[in-house]
C-alpha positions in Angstrom: 148.2 -100.5 253.8 146.9 -98.4 256.5 145.1 -99.7 259.5 142.2 -97.5 260.8 141.2 -97.1 264.5 138.2 -95.2 265.6 139.3 -93.7 269.0 137.7 -92.7 272.4 138.8 -90.0 274.8 141.4 -92.1 276.3 143.5 -92.3 273.1 142.6 -88.6 271.9 146.2 -87.7 273.0 147.1 -89.3 269.6 144.8 -86.9 267.7 146.4 -84.1 269.7 149.9 -84.9 268.6 149.0 -85.3 264.8 147.3 -82.0 264.9 150.5 -80.2 266.4 152.4 -81.3 263.6 150.1 -80.8 261.0 147.9 -77.7 261.6 150.5 -75.0 261.9 152.3 -76.4 258.8 148.9 -76.6 256.7 147.7 -73.0 257.3 151.0 -70.9 257.7 150.9 -69.7 254.2 146.9 -69.5 254.1 145.9 -67.5 257.3 147.5 -65.6 259.7 149.5 -66.7 262.5 147.0 -65.1 265.0 143.9 -66.9 263.1 146.1 -70.1 263.4 146.6 -70.0 266.9 143.1 -69.0 267.9 141.6 -71.8 265.9 144.2 -74.2 267.1 142.8 -73.4 270.8 139.4 -73.5 269.8 139.5 -76.8 267.9 142.7 -78.9 268.3 143.3 -78.8 272.2 142.8 -81.8 274.0 139.7 -80.3 275.6 138.3 -79.3 272.2 138.7 -82.3 270.9 137.0 -84.3 273.6 134.0 -81.8 273.8 133.6 -82.7 269.9 133.7 -86.3 270.7 130.8 -85.8 273.4 128.8 -83.9 270.9 128.8 -87.0 268.3 131.9 -86.5 266.3 133.7 -89.5 265.6 137.6 -89.7 265.4 139.7 -92.2 263.4 143.6 -92.4 263.6 144.9 -94.1 260.7 148.7 -95.6 261.0 151.4 -97.4 258.6 153.5 -100.0 259.9 152.4 -99.1 263.4 153.2 -95.4 263.1 150.3 -93.0 263.2 150.0 -91.0 259.9 147.1 -89.0 260.1 143.5 -89.0 261.4 140.0 -87.7 260.2 136.7 -86.8 262.1 133.3 -87.4 260.9 129.6 -87.0 261.8 126.4 -88.1 260.2 124.0 -84.8 259.6 120.7 -84.0 257.8 118.8 -87.3 259.3 121.4 -89.5 258.5 121.9 -89.0 254.5 125.1 -86.9 255.0 128.5 -87.9 256.5 130.2 -84.5 257.1 134.2 -84.5 257.4 135.2 -81.6 259.5 138.7 -82.8 259.7 141.4 -84.5 257.6 144.9 -84.5 258.2 147.8 -86.7 257.0 151.3 -86.1 258.8 154.0 -84.2 256.4 156.3 -87.1 256.4 153.5 -89.1 255.2 152.3 -87.1 252.5 152.8 -87.9 248.6 152.5 -91.8 249.3 148.8 -92.1 247.9 147.5 -92.3 251.7 145.0 -89.8 251.1 142.9 -91.8 248.4 142.9 -94.9 251.0 141.5 -92.6 253.7 138.9 -91.5 251.1 137.9 -95.1 250.4 137.8 -95.7 254.2 135.5 -92.8 254.6 133.4 -94.0 251.8 133.0 -97.3 253.4 131.9 -95.8 256.3 129.4 -93.8 254.5 128.2 -97.1 252.8 127.8 -98.8 256.2 125.8 -95.9 257.5 123.5 -95.7 254.7 124.3 -92.2 253.8 124.3 -90.8 250.1 127.0 -87.9 250.2 130.4 -87.1 251.7 130.8 -83.3 252.5 133.7 -81.3 253.8 135.0 -77.7 253.8 138.3 -76.6 252.8 140.0 -73.3 252.5 140.0 -71.9 249.2 143.6 -71.1 249.2 144.5 -74.7 250.5 146.3 -77.1 248.0 144.1 -79.9 249.5 141.4 -78.5 247.2 143.2 -80.2 244.3 143.7 -83.5 245.9 139.6 -83.4 246.6 138.9 -82.7 243.1 141.1 -85.9 242.1 139.3 -87.7 244.2 135.8 -87.2 242.8 134.7 -84.1 244.9 133.2 -81.3 243.4 132.7 -77.8 244.6 128.9 -77.2 245.9 129.2 -73.7 246.9 131.9 -71.2 247.9 131.1 -69.7 251.4 132.4 -66.9 253.8 132.0 -68.3 257.8 132.1 -65.6 260.3 134.2 -67.2 263.1 134.6 -65.1 266.0 136.8 -62.1 264.7 137.8 -64.0 261.5 135.9 -65.1 258.6 136.6 -68.8 257.0 136.8 -68.6 253.2 135.9 -72.1 252.0 134.6 -74.0 249.7 132.1 -76.7 250.4 133.0 -80.0 248.6 130.6 -83.1 248.1 131.1 -86.4 246.8 128.6 -89.0 246.2 129.1 -92.5 248.0 
């Protein structure tokens, strides 16, 4: 069973640590090394994460037996009818243990508590996580190509009812 801790800026180092262990591995076969490094600097440094926290994103670290296993972030959008998940990462050493299903369950609980109708996330179209999201009840709402500085994010927007 996982423990979920919503964290503040004092504990953001936990998210940075998980990011360092997951970001490069997750995207090494999907996008260029240049894009990986650039996006990491823009989104996963301590400064970038604290800025996201200040703008209203919530960060939740989940742990198993006292050891951090991953994290997700969420924000409320569209007049509070949508819970957006910008980030969801599980450490490689914890993958394959059905933790992801429990994490999605926790996110749905948060959504119900907030009174939202949908969960939404973007995932790179070549990310194997697409299959995980489909298996846990998400569907592909749309295919998007999002300009991001000198790069383009080739994503699916995936949605699930709460």
